[in-house]
DSSP file (Angstrom, degrees, kcal/mol; ACC not computed):
  #  RESIDUE AA STRUCTURE BP1 BP2  ACC     N-H-->O    O-->H-N    N-H-->O    O-->H-N    TCO  KAPPA ALPHA  PHI   PSI    X-CA   Y-CA   Z-CA
    1    1 A M              0   0    0      0, 0.0     2,-0.0     0, 0.0     0, 0.0   0.000 360.0 360.0 360.0 135.2    0.0    0.0    0.0
    2    2 A S     >  -     0   0    0      1,-0.1     4,-2.4     4,-0.0     5,-0.2  -0.278 360.0-115.5 -71.3 159.0    1.4    3.4   -0.9
    3    3 A K  H  > S+     0   0    0      1,-0.2     4,-2.7     2,-0.2     5,-0.2   0.887 117.3  53.1 -60.4 -39.5    2.1    6.1    1.7
    4    4 A L  H  > S+     0   0    0      2,-0.2     4,-2.4     1,-0.2    -1,-0.2   0.922 109.8  46.8 -63.6 -44.1   -0.6    8.3    0.2
    5    5 A A  H  > S+     0   0    0      2,-0.2     4,-2.4     1,-0.2    -1,-0.2   0.901 113.0  49.7 -64.6 -40.4   -3.2    5.5    0.4
    6    6 A L  H  X S+     0   0    0     -4,-2.4     4,-2.8     2,-0.2     5,-0.2   0.913 110.5  49.9 -65.5 -42.1   -2.1    4.7    4.0
    7    7 A R  H  X S+     0   0    0     -4,-2.7     4,-3.0     2,-0.2     5,-0.2   0.917 111.4  49.2 -60.6 -43.3   -2.3    8.4    5.0
    8    8 A W  H  X S+     0   0    0     -4,-2.4     4,-2.7     2,-0.2    -2,-0.2   0.920 112.4  48.1 -61.9 -43.6   -5.8    8.6    3.5
    9    9 A L  H  X S+     0   0    0     -4,-2.4     4,-2.5     2,-0.2    -2,-0.2   0.935 114.4  45.0 -63.1 -47.3   -6.9    5.5    5.3
   10   10 A V  H  X S+     0   0    0     -4,-2.8     4,-2.6     2,-0.2    -2,-0.2   0.927 115.3  48.0 -62.9 -45.6   -5.5    6.7    8.7
   11   11 A G  H  X S+     0   0    0     -4,-3.0     4,-2.5    -5,-0.2    -2,-0.2   0.903 112.7  48.4 -62.6 -41.7   -7.0   10.2    8.1
   12   12 A S  H  X S+     0   0    0     -4,-2.7     4,-2.4    -5,-0.2    -2,-0.2   0.915 112.4  48.2 -65.0 -43.2  -10.4    8.8    7.2
   13   13 A A  H  X S+     0   0    0     -4,-2.5     4,-2.4    -5,-0.2    -2,-0.2   0.913 112.1  49.2 -64.6 -42.2  -10.5    6.5   10.2
   14   14 A L  H  X S+     0   0    0     -4,-2.6     4,-2.7     2,-0.2    -2,-0.2   0.924 111.2  49.6 -63.1 -44.3   -9.5    9.3   12.5
   15   15 A C  H  X S+     0   0    0     -4,-2.5     4,-2.8     1,-0.2    -1,-0.2   0.909 110.6  50.9 -60.9 -41.2  -12.2   11.5   11.1
   16   16 A G  H  X S+     0   0    0     -4,-2.4     4,-1.9     2,-0.2    -1,-0.2   0.918 111.2  47.5 -62.4 -43.4  -14.7    8.8   11.5
   17   17 A L  H  X S+     0   0    0     -4,-2.4     4,-1.5     1,-0.2    -2,-0.2   0.917 113.8  47.9 -62.4 -43.3  -13.7    8.2   15.1
   18   18 A L  H  X S+     0   0    0     -4,-2.7     4,-1.0     1,-0.2    -2,-0.2   0.901 109.8  51.4 -67.2 -40.6  -13.9   11.9   15.8
   19   19 A L  H  < S+     0   0    0     -4,-2.8     3,-0.4     1,-0.2    -1,-0.2   0.875 109.1  51.3 -65.3 -35.9  -17.3   12.4   14.2
   20   20 A C  H  < S+     0   0    0     -4,-1.9    -1,-0.2     1,-0.2    -2,-0.2   0.846 114.4  43.8 -67.5 -32.6  -18.7    9.5   16.2
   21   21 A G  H  < S+     0   0    0     -4,-1.5    -1,-0.2    -5,-0.2    -2,-0.2   0.528  94.9 100.7 -91.4  -5.8  -17.4   11.1   19.4
   22   22 A C  S  < S-     0   0    0     -4,-1.0    43,-0.1    -3,-0.4    60,-0.1  -0.241  82.8 -82.7 -77.7 168.2  -18.4   14.7   18.6
   23   23 A G        -     0   0    0      1,-0.1    -1,-0.1    40,-0.1     3,-0.1  -0.123  52.5 -94.2 -62.5 164.3  -21.4   16.5   20.0
   24   24 A E    >   -     0   0    0      1,-0.2     3,-2.2    -3,-0.1    -1,-0.1  -0.352  54.9 -75.1 -77.8 161.7  -24.8   16.0   18.5
   25   25 A E  T 3  S+     0   0    0      1,-0.3    -1,-0.2    -2,-0.1     0, 0.0  -0.303 121.1  23.8 -57.0 135.8  -26.2   18.4   15.8
   26   26 A G  T 3  S+     0   0    0      1,-0.3    -1,-0.3    -3,-0.1     3,-0.0   0.210  91.9 121.2  92.6 -16.1  -27.3   21.7   17.4
   27   27 A K  S <  S-     0   0    0     -3,-2.2    -1,-0.3     1,-0.1     2,-0.1  -0.581  71.6-102.9 -80.1 145.2  -25.0   21.3   20.4
   28   28 A P        -     0   0    0      0, 0.0     2,-0.4     0, 0.0    -1,-0.1  -0.369  29.2-132.0 -68.7 144.4  -22.5   24.2   20.9
   29   29 A R        -     0   0    0     -2,-0.1     2,-0.2    -3,-0.0     3,-0.0  -0.797  18.7-127.0 -94.0 137.0  -18.9   23.6   19.9
   30   30 A K        -     0   0    0     -2,-0.4     2,-0.2    33,-0.1    -1,-0.0  -0.542  31.1-102.4 -77.2 148.1  -16.2   24.6   22.4
   31   31 A K        -     0   0    0     -2,-0.2    59,-0.6     1,-0.0     2,-0.3  -0.527  43.5-155.7 -68.0 135.8  -13.5   26.8   21.1
   32   32 A T  E     -A   89   0A   0     -2,-0.2    55,-0.1    57,-0.2   102,-0.1  -0.834   9.5-155.6-118.5 156.7  -10.3   24.8   20.5
   33   33 A Y  E     -A   88   0A   0     55,-1.9    55,-2.4    -2,-0.3    53,-0.0  -0.984  34.0 -93.1-132.5 140.1   -6.6   25.7   20.4
   34   34 A P        -     0   0    0      0, 0.0   103,-3.0     0, 0.0     2,-0.4  -0.203  36.9-175.1 -58.2 136.2   -3.8   23.9   18.6
   35   35 A V  E     +b  137   0B   0     44,-0.3    44,-2.5   101,-0.2     2,-0.3  -0.984  13.5 166.7-132.0 121.2   -1.8   21.3   20.6
   36   36 A T  E     +bC 138  78B   0    101,-2.6   103,-3.3    -2,-0.4     2,-0.3  -0.814   5.9 134.7-130.0 167.8    1.2   19.7   18.8
   37   37 A G  E     - C   0  77B   0     40,-1.5    40,-2.6    -2,-0.3     2,-0.3  -0.972  38.6-110.4 176.0-172.0    4.2   17.5   19.7
   38   38 A E  E     -bC 141  76B   0    102,-2.3   104,-3.1    -2,-0.3     2,-0.5  -0.994  17.9-144.5-146.1 146.1    6.2   14.5   18.7
   39   39 A V  E     -b  142   0B   0     36,-2.8     7,-2.4    -2,-0.3     2,-0.4  -0.940  12.3-173.7-117.8 129.6    6.6   11.1   20.2
   40   40 A Y  E     -bD 143  45B   0    102,-2.9   104,-3.1    -2,-0.5     2,-0.5  -0.959   7.7-159.6-117.6 138.6    9.8    9.1   20.2
   41   41 A V  E >  S-bD 144  44B   0      3,-3.1     3,-1.7    -2,-0.4   104,-0.2  -0.984  80.0 -13.1-119.3 124.1   10.0    5.5   21.5
   42   42 A D  T 3  S-     0   0    0    102,-2.5    -1,-0.2    -2,-0.5   103,-0.1   0.858 132.2 -52.5  52.3  38.8   13.5    4.2   22.5
   43   43 A G  T 3  S+     0   0    0    101,-0.4    -1,-0.3     1,-0.2   102,-0.1   0.451 119.9  99.9  84.0   1.5   15.0    7.3   20.7
   44   44 A K  E <  S-D   41   0B   0     -3,-1.7    -3,-3.1    31,-0.0    -1,-0.2  -0.920  82.5 -95.9-122.1 147.1   13.2    6.8   17.4
   45   45 A P  E     -D   40   0B   0      0, 0.0     2,-0.7     0, 0.0    -5,-0.3  -0.338  38.3-135.1 -58.9 137.2   10.1    8.6   16.0
   46   46 A A    >   -     0   0    0     -7,-2.4     3,-0.5    28,-0.1     2,-0.3  -0.865  17.3-155.7-101.3 114.8    7.0    6.5   16.6
   47   47 A S  T 3  S+     0   0    0     -2,-0.7    25,-0.2     1,-0.2    26,-0.2  -0.696  71.7   7.7 -91.6 141.0    4.7    6.2   13.6
   48   48 A Q  T 3  S+     0   0    0     23,-1.8     2,-0.4    -2,-0.3    52,-0.3   0.847  84.0 154.1  59.8  39.8    0.9    5.5   14.0
   49   49 A L    <   -     0   0    0     -3,-0.5    22,-1.8    23,-0.2     2,-0.4  -0.845  44.1-124.0 -97.2 132.6    1.0    5.8   17.8
   50   50 A A  E     -FG  70  98C   0     48,-3.0    48,-1.8    -2,-0.4     2,-0.5  -0.643  24.1-168.1 -81.7 128.5   -2.4    6.8   19.4
   51   51 A V  E     -FG  69  97C   0     18,-3.1    18,-2.3    -2,-0.4     2,-0.4  -0.977   8.7-174.5-116.2 123.6   -2.2   10.0   21.6
   52   52 A R  E     -FG  68  96C   0     44,-2.3    44,-2.3    -2,-0.5     2,-0.4  -0.958  17.1-140.4-126.0 140.4   -5.3   10.7   23.7
   53   53 A C  E     - G   0  95C   0     14,-2.6    14,-0.5    -2,-0.4     2,-0.5  -0.809  13.3-168.0 -96.7 135.0   -6.2   13.6   26.0
   54   54 A V  E     - G   0  94C   0     40,-2.6    40,-2.3    -2,-0.4     2,-0.2  -0.992  23.6-125.5-122.0 123.7   -7.8   13.0   29.3
   55   55 A S  E >   - G   0  93C   0     -2,-0.5     3,-0.9    38,-0.2    38,-0.3  -0.493   4.8-148.7 -71.3 131.4   -9.3   16.0   31.1
   56   56 A V  T 3  S+     0   0    0     36,-2.7    -1,-0.2    -2,-0.2    37,-0.1   0.830 100.7  56.0 -64.7 -32.3   -8.0   16.5   34.6
   57   57 A Q  T 3  S-     0   0    0     35,-0.5    -1,-0.2     1,-0.3     2,-0.1   0.570 114.7-119.3 -77.1  -9.1  -11.4   18.1   35.5
   58   58 A G    <   -     0   0    0     -3,-0.9    -1,-0.3     2,-0.1     2,-0.2  -0.317  51.6 -30.3  92.8 177.8  -13.3   15.0   34.3
   59   59 A I        -     0   0    0     -2,-0.1     2,-1.0    -3,-0.1     3,-0.1  -0.483  56.9-125.3 -73.4 133.6  -15.8   14.6   31.5
   60   60 A D        -     0   0    0     -2,-0.2    -1,-0.1     3,-0.2    -2,-0.1  -0.704  23.6-163.3 -76.0 105.4  -18.0   17.6   30.7
   61   61 A K  S    S+     0   0    0     -2,-1.0    -1,-0.2     1,-0.2    -2,-0.0   0.781  83.9  48.8 -67.1 -27.5  -21.4   15.9   31.1
   62   62 A E  S    S+     0   0    0      1,-0.2    -1,-0.2    -3,-0.1    -2,-0.1   0.910 132.5  10.7 -79.3 -43.6  -23.3   18.7   29.2
   63   63 A N  S    S-     0   0    0    -40,-0.1    -1,-0.2   -36,-0.1    -3,-0.2  -0.589  83.0-170.9-135.1  71.2  -20.9   19.0   26.2
   64   64 A P        -     0   0    0      0, 0.0     2,-0.3     0, 0.0    -3,-0.1  -0.312   4.6-174.4 -67.7 147.0  -18.5   16.1   26.2
   65   65 A T        -     0   0    0    -43,-0.1     2,-0.4   -42,-0.0    -5,-0.1  -0.938  18.2-147.4-135.2 159.9  -15.6   16.0   23.8
   66   66 A T        -     0   0    0     15,-0.3     2,-0.5    -2,-0.3   -12,-0.1  -0.999  14.7-168.4-127.5 127.9  -12.9   13.5   22.9
   67   67 A S        +     0   0    0    -14,-0.5   -14,-2.6    -2,-0.4     2,-0.3  -0.972  24.0 134.2-121.7 128.7   -9.5   14.8   21.8
   68   68 A S  E     -FH  52  80C   0     12,-2.2    12,-2.9    -2,-0.5     2,-0.3  -0.951  24.9-167.0-159.9 174.4   -6.9   12.6   20.2
   69   69 A A  E     -F   51   0C   0    -18,-2.3   -18,-3.1    -2,-0.3     2,-0.4  -0.970  17.7-131.1-159.5 166.8   -4.3   12.2   17.4
   70   70 A F  E     -F   50   0C   0     -2,-0.3     8,-0.3     8,-0.2   -20,-0.2  -0.981  32.0-116.4-123.1 142.6   -2.1    9.7   15.7
   71   71 A T        -     0   0    0    -22,-1.8   -23,-1.8    -2,-0.4     6,-0.2  -0.444  25.4-132.7 -75.8 151.0    1.5   10.3   15.1
   72   72 A D    >   -     0   0    0      4,-2.3     3,-2.2   -25,-0.2   -23,-0.2  -0.209  44.4 -76.8 -88.7-172.4    2.8   10.5   11.5
   73   73 A E  T 3  S+     0   0    0      1,-0.3   -26,-0.2   -26,-0.2    -2,-0.1   0.685 134.5  51.4 -63.6 -17.1    5.9    8.8   10.1
   74   74 A N  T 3  S-     0   0    0      2,-0.1    -1,-0.3   -28,-0.1   -28,-0.1   0.281 119.8-107.8-100.0   9.0    8.1   11.4   11.9
   75   75 A G  S <  S+     0   0    0     -3,-2.2   -36,-2.8     1,-0.3     2,-0.2   0.481  75.2 138.4  80.5   2.5    6.4   10.9   15.3
   76   76 A K  E     -C   38   0B   0    -38,-0.3    -4,-2.3    -5,-0.1     2,-0.3  -0.514  28.9-175.8 -84.2 149.2    4.7   14.3   15.0
   77   77 A F  E     -C   37   0B   0    -40,-2.6   -40,-1.5    -6,-0.2     2,-0.4  -0.983  22.4-160.9-142.8 156.0    1.0   14.8   16.0
   78   78 A E  E     -C   36   0B   0     -8,-0.3     7,-0.5    -2,-0.3    -8,-0.2  -0.975  32.4-126.5-133.0 117.0   -1.7   17.5   16.0
   79   79 A I        -     0   0    0    -44,-2.5     8,-1.9    -2,-0.4     2,-0.4  -0.392  23.8-158.8 -74.1 141.2   -4.5   16.8   18.4
   80   80 A S  B     +H   68   0C   0    -12,-2.9   -12,-2.2     5,-0.2     4,-0.2  -0.911  24.5 163.7-120.2 143.3   -8.1   16.9   17.0
   81   81 A T  S    S+     0   0    0      2,-0.7   -15,-0.3    -2,-0.4    -1,-0.1   0.652  86.5   1.0-119.2 -58.2  -11.4   17.3   18.8
   82   82 A Y  S    S+     0   0    0      1,-0.4     2,-0.3     5,-0.2   -60,-0.1   0.771 135.4   5.3-103.0 -36.9  -14.1   18.2   16.2
   83   83 A E  S >  S-     0   0    0      4,-0.1     3,-1.9   -65,-0.0    -2,-0.7  -0.930 102.9 -56.0-144.8 166.4  -12.1   18.1   13.0
   84   84 A T  T 3  S-     0   0    0     -2,-0.3    -5,-0.1     1,-0.3    -4,-0.1  -0.169 116.3 -12.9 -53.4 124.4   -8.6   17.2   12.0
   85   85 A A  T 3  S+     0   0    0     -7,-0.5    -1,-0.3     1,-0.1    -5,-0.2   0.691  89.3 133.1  61.2  24.9   -5.9   19.2   13.8
   86   86 A D    <   -     0   0    0     -3,-1.9     2,-0.2     1,-0.3    -6,-0.2   0.653  59.5-133.4 -80.9 -13.4   -8.4   21.7   15.3
   87   87 A G        -     0   0    0     -8,-1.9    -1,-0.3    -4,-0.3    -5,-0.2  -0.626  24.1 -56.9 103.3-158.6   -6.9   21.4   18.8
   88   88 A V  E     -A   33   0A   0    -55,-2.4   -55,-1.9    -2,-0.2     3,-0.1  -0.949  45.4-107.4-132.8 143.5   -8.3   21.0   22.3
   89   89 A P  E     -A   32   0A   0      0, 0.0   -57,-0.2     0, 0.0    42,-0.2  -0.249  56.1 -76.4 -64.4 161.4  -10.7   23.0   24.4
   90   90 A E  S    S+     0   0    0    -59,-0.6     2,-0.3    40,-0.1    42,-0.2  -0.237  87.3  79.1 -56.3 146.7   -9.4   25.1   27.3
   91   91 A G  E    S- I   0 131C   0     40,-2.0    40,-3.3    -3,-0.1     2,-0.4  -0.846  80.0 -63.5 144.9-177.8   -8.5   23.1   30.4
   92   92 A E  E     - I   0 130C   0     -2,-0.3   -36,-2.7    38,-0.2   -35,-0.5  -0.879  52.1-173.9-106.3 137.9   -5.8   20.9   32.0
   93   93 A Y  E     -GI  55 129C   0     36,-3.0    36,-2.1    -2,-0.4     2,-0.4  -0.897  23.2-149.8-134.6 157.6   -5.1   17.5   30.4
   94   94 A I  E     -GI  54 128C   0    -40,-2.3   -40,-2.6    -2,-0.3     2,-0.4  -0.963  24.1-136.7-119.6 140.6   -3.1   14.3   30.8
   95   95 A L  E     -G   53   0C   0     32,-2.6    32,-0.4    -2,-0.4     2,-0.3  -0.821  16.2-169.5-100.6 140.9   -1.8   12.4   27.7
   96   96 A T  E     -G   52   0C   0    -44,-2.3   -44,-2.3    -2,-0.4     2,-0.4  -0.887   8.4-153.0-119.7 158.7   -2.0    8.6   27.3
   97   97 A F  E     +G   51   0C   0     22,-2.5    22,-0.4    -2,-0.3     2,-0.3  -0.989  15.3 176.4-137.4 140.1   -0.3    6.6   24.6
   98   98 A E  E     -G   50   0C   0    -48,-1.8   -48,-3.0    -2,-0.4     2,-0.6  -0.991  14.0-158.0-141.4 135.4   -1.0    3.3   22.9
   99   99 A W        +     0   0    0     -2,-0.3    15,-2.7   -50,-0.2    17,-0.2  -0.718  39.8 131.8-119.9  81.6    1.1    1.9   20.0
  100  100 A G        -     0   0    0     -2,-0.6     2,-0.3   -52,-0.3    11,-0.2   0.161  48.0-108.6 -99.1-141.2   -1.1   -0.6   18.1
  101  101 A Q  E     -J  110   0D   0      9,-2.2     9,-2.3     7,-0.0     2,-0.4  -0.985  23.3 -98.9-154.6 160.7   -1.6   -0.9   14.4
  102  102 A W  E     -J  109   0D   0     -2,-0.3     2,-0.8     7,-0.2     7,-0.2  -0.685  23.8-144.1 -83.8 132.1   -4.3   -0.4   11.8
  103  103 A N  E  >> -J  108   0D   0      5,-3.2     4,-2.7    -2,-0.4     5,-0.7  -0.874  11.7-161.7 -91.5 109.1   -6.3   -3.4   10.7
  104  104 A L  T  45S+     0   0    0     -2,-0.8    -1,-0.2     1,-0.2     5,-0.0   0.772  85.5  52.8 -67.5 -25.8   -6.8   -2.6    7.0
  105  105 A V  T  45S+     0   0    0      1,-0.1    -1,-0.2     3,-0.1    -2,-0.0   0.946 122.0  27.3 -73.7 -49.4   -9.7   -5.0    6.7
  106  106 A S  T  45S-     0   0    0      2,-0.2    -2,-0.2     1,-0.0    -1,-0.1   0.678  97.7-131.6 -87.5 -17.9  -11.8   -3.8    9.6
  107  107 A G  T  <5 +     0   0    0     -4,-2.7     2,-0.3     1,-0.3    -3,-0.2   0.711  64.6 128.3  73.5  19.9  -10.5   -0.2    9.5
  108  108 A Q  E   < -J  103   0D   0     -5,-0.7    -5,-3.2    -7,-0.0     2,-0.4  -0.787  56.4-131.9-112.8 154.7   -9.9   -0.3   13.2
  109  109 A Y  E     +J  102   0D   0     -2,-0.3     2,-0.3    -7,-0.2    -7,-0.2  -0.850  59.6  79.0-101.9 135.0   -6.9    0.5   15.4
  110  110 A G  E     +J  101   0D   0     -9,-2.3    -9,-2.2    -2,-0.4   -12,-0.0  -0.931  25.1 128.7 169.4-142.0   -5.8   -2.0   18.0
  111  111 A G  S    S-     0   0    0     -2,-0.3     2,-0.1   -11,-0.2   -12,-0.0  -0.329  78.4 -13.7  84.5-173.6   -3.9   -5.2   18.5
  112  112 A P  S    S-     0   0    0      0, 0.0     2,-0.6     0, 0.0    -2,-0.1  -0.382  71.7-121.3 -64.4 137.4   -1.1   -5.7   20.9
  113  113 A D    >   -     0   0    0      1,-0.2     3,-2.3    -2,-0.1   -13,-0.2  -0.697  11.6-150.7 -79.4 117.8    0.2   -2.5   22.4
  114  114 A K  T 3  S+     0   0    0    -15,-2.7    -1,-0.2    -2,-0.6   -14,-0.1   0.680 100.1  56.1 -63.3 -16.3    4.0   -2.3   21.6
  115  115 A L  T >  S-     0   0    0    -16,-0.1     3,-1.9    32,-0.0    -1,-0.3   0.334 109.8-127.2 -96.5   5.4    4.3   -0.3   24.8
  116  116 A K  T <   -     0   0    0     -3,-2.3    -2,-0.1     1,-0.3   -18,-0.0   0.787  61.8 -63.3  55.0  34.4    2.7   -3.1   26.8
  117  117 A G  T >  S+     0   0    0      1,-0.1     3,-1.0   -20,-0.1     4,-0.4   0.549 100.1 130.9  74.7   7.4    0.1   -0.8   28.4
  118  118 A R  T <  S+     0   0    0     -3,-1.9    33,-0.4     1,-0.2     3,-0.1   0.765  77.9  33.7 -63.6 -26.0    2.7    1.3   30.2
  119  119 A Y  T 3  S+     0   0    0    -22,-0.4   -22,-2.5    31,-0.1    -1,-0.2   0.152  93.7  87.1-120.2  18.1    1.3    4.6   29.1
  120  120 A T    <   +     0   0    0     -3,-1.0    -1,-0.1   -24,-0.2    -2,-0.1   0.632  67.5  85.7 -94.3 -14.2   -2.5    3.9   28.9
  121  121 A D    >>  -     0   0    0     -4,-0.4     3,-1.6     1,-0.2     4,-0.8  -0.785  61.1-159.9 -92.6 112.3   -3.4    4.8   32.5
  122  122 A P  T 34 S+     0   0    0      0, 0.0     3,-0.3     0, 0.0    -1,-0.2   0.782  90.1  64.3 -61.7 -25.2   -4.0    8.5   32.9
  123  123 A K  T 34 S+     0   0    0      1,-0.2    -2,-0.0    -3,-0.1    -3,-0.0   0.731 109.4  38.9 -69.7 -20.2   -3.4    8.2   36.7
  124  124 A K  T <4 S+     0   0    0     -3,-1.6    -1,-0.2    27,-0.0     2,-0.1   0.523  89.9 113.1-105.0  -8.4    0.2    7.2   36.0
  125  125 A S     <  -     0   0    0     -4,-0.8    27,-0.1    -3,-0.3   -29,-0.1  -0.380  44.9-167.6 -70.2 140.8    1.0    9.5   33.1
  126  126 A T        +     0   0    0     -2,-0.1     2,-0.9   -31,-0.1    -1,-0.1   0.374  62.5  99.3-103.5   1.0    3.6   12.2   33.7
  127  127 A V        +     0   0    0    -32,-0.4   -32,-2.6    24,-0.2     2,-0.3  -0.793  49.9 155.8 -95.4 104.9    2.7   14.1   30.5
  128  128 A R  E     +I   94   0C   0     -2,-0.9     2,-0.3   -34,-0.2   -34,-0.2  -0.914  12.3 170.3-127.0 151.9    0.4   17.0   31.5
  129  129 A F  E     -I   93   0C   0    -36,-2.1   -36,-3.0    -2,-0.3     2,-0.4  -0.983  23.5-132.8-156.2 164.2   -0.4   20.3   29.9
  130  130 A K  E     -I   92   0C   0     -2,-0.3     2,-0.6   -38,-0.2   -38,-0.2  -0.976  10.2-151.7-124.9 134.7   -2.8   23.2   30.1
  131  131 A V  E     -I   91   0C   0    -40,-3.3   -40,-2.0    -2,-0.4     2,-0.4  -0.929  17.1-174.9-106.3 121.9   -4.6   24.9   27.3
  132  132 A E    >   -     0   0    0     -2,-0.6     3,-2.1     3,-0.4    -2,-0.0  -0.913  39.4 -80.9-116.8 145.2   -5.4   28.6   27.8
  133  133 A G  T 3  S+     0   0    0     -2,-0.4    -1,-0.1     1,-0.3  -100,-0.0  -0.082 110.9   4.5 -47.0 129.9   -7.5   30.7   25.5
  134  134 A G  T 3  S+     0   0    0      1,-0.1    -1,-0.3  -102,-0.1  -102,-0.0   0.431 103.8 109.1  79.4  -0.6   -5.7   32.0   22.4
  135  135 A K    <   -     0   0    0     -3,-2.1    -3,-0.4  -102,-0.0    -1,-0.1  -0.922  58.4-145.8-117.5 113.7   -2.4   30.2   23.2
  136  136 A P        -     0   0    0      0, 0.0     2,-0.5     0, 0.0  -101,-0.2  -0.400  18.5-137.5 -67.0 153.2   -1.3   27.2   21.0
  137  137 A V  E     -b   35   0B   0   -103,-3.0  -101,-2.6    -2,-0.1     2,-0.6  -0.965  15.5-169.1-118.5 124.2    0.6   24.5   23.0
  138  138 A D  E     -b   36   0B   0     -2,-0.5  -101,-0.2  -103,-0.2  -103,-0.1  -0.952   1.6-170.8-109.9 112.6    3.7   22.8   21.6
  139  139 A L  E     -     0   0B   0   -103,-3.3  -102,-0.2    -2,-0.6    -1,-0.1   0.509  26.2-154.7 -81.5  -4.4    4.5   19.8   23.8
  140  140 A G  E     -     0   0B   0   -104,-0.2  -102,-2.3     2,-0.1     2,-0.5  -0.292  50.3 -10.8  67.2-150.5    7.9   19.3   22.1
  141  141 A R  E     -b   38   0B   0     13,-0.3     2,-0.5  -104,-0.2  -102,-0.2  -0.755  61.3-161.7 -92.1 123.8    9.5   15.9   22.1
  142  142 A I  E     -b   39   0B   0   -104,-3.1  -102,-2.9    -2,-0.5     2,-0.5  -0.924   9.2-150.6-106.4 123.1    7.9   13.2   24.3
  143  143 A E  E     +bE  40 153B   0     10,-1.4    10,-0.7    -2,-0.5     2,-0.3  -0.837  19.3 173.3 -99.7 124.4   10.2   10.3   25.1
  144  144 A L  E     -b   41   0B   0   -104,-3.1  -102,-2.5    -2,-0.5  -101,-0.4  -0.817  14.2-148.6-121.5 166.1    8.6    6.9   25.8
  145  145 A S        -     0   0    0     -2,-0.3     3,-0.2  -104,-0.2   -27,-0.1  -0.984  22.6-154.7-138.5 147.1   10.3    3.5   26.2
  146  146 A T  S    S+     0   0    0     -2,-0.3     2,-0.6     1,-0.2     3,-0.1   0.429  86.6  80.1 -89.7  -1.8    9.5   -0.2   25.6
  147  147 A K  S    S-     0   0    0      1,-0.3    -1,-0.2    -3,-0.0   -32,-0.0  -0.549 106.3 -73.0-111.6  66.1   11.9   -1.1   28.4
  148  148 A G  S    S+     0   0    0     -2,-0.6    -1,-0.3    -3,-0.2    -3,-0.1   0.021  85.2  85.7  77.1 174.2   10.0   -0.6   31.7
  149  149 A G        -     0   0    0     -3,-0.1     2,-0.3    -5,-0.0    -1,-0.1   0.080  58.8-122.2  78.1 166.2    9.1    2.6   33.5
  150  150 A Q        +     0   0    0    -26,-0.1     2,-0.6   -31,-0.1   -31,-0.1  -0.950  64.6  41.1-141.0 156.6    6.0    4.7   33.1
  151  151 A G        -     0   0    0    -33,-0.4     2,-0.2    -2,-0.3   -24,-0.2  -0.911  64.8-134.0 115.8-116.1    5.4    8.3   32.2
  152  152 A G        -     0   0    0     -2,-0.6     2,-0.4   -26,-0.1    -8,-0.2  -0.592  12.7-116.1 133.6 161.5    7.3   10.2   29.5
  153  153 A S  B      E  143   0B   0    -10,-0.7   -10,-1.4    -2,-0.2   -26,-0.1  -0.960 360.0 360.0-133.2 152.0    8.9   13.6   29.3
  154  154 A G              0   0    0     -2,-0.4   -13,-0.3   -12,-0.2    -1,-0.1   0.382 360.0 360.0-125.9 360.0    8.3   16.6   27.2
């Protein structure tokens, strides 16, 4: 499969996931601000790694959102909430990471986590950030490891 076809497939799947998790028609959209970064695992860029935001304040029951991204071939990501790379609503967040793979037949992401679940628990994550109105957030380089330990650094 060509890189272009794979990018289209990944982008389409991400958009589908985001549309399913977005608010219903007629519900107000929260203002979002760009959040970017890059993920390295054992010193190398991690491609197709799932990055998910978990709100420190908990889920907004009135207007819930889901913010996430997948890394590109260089480990870079741009978090999406309503549409591709639109950013994250104001608030404090924790990042979780899972490194599975795309099942091209089912169009789903999953399978064994190459990070063995070390970075999926928001209570153990050390990668935190705050989004304030009008200010984009660059999380820089986040280092993860397949060799024990938990957390990550930015």
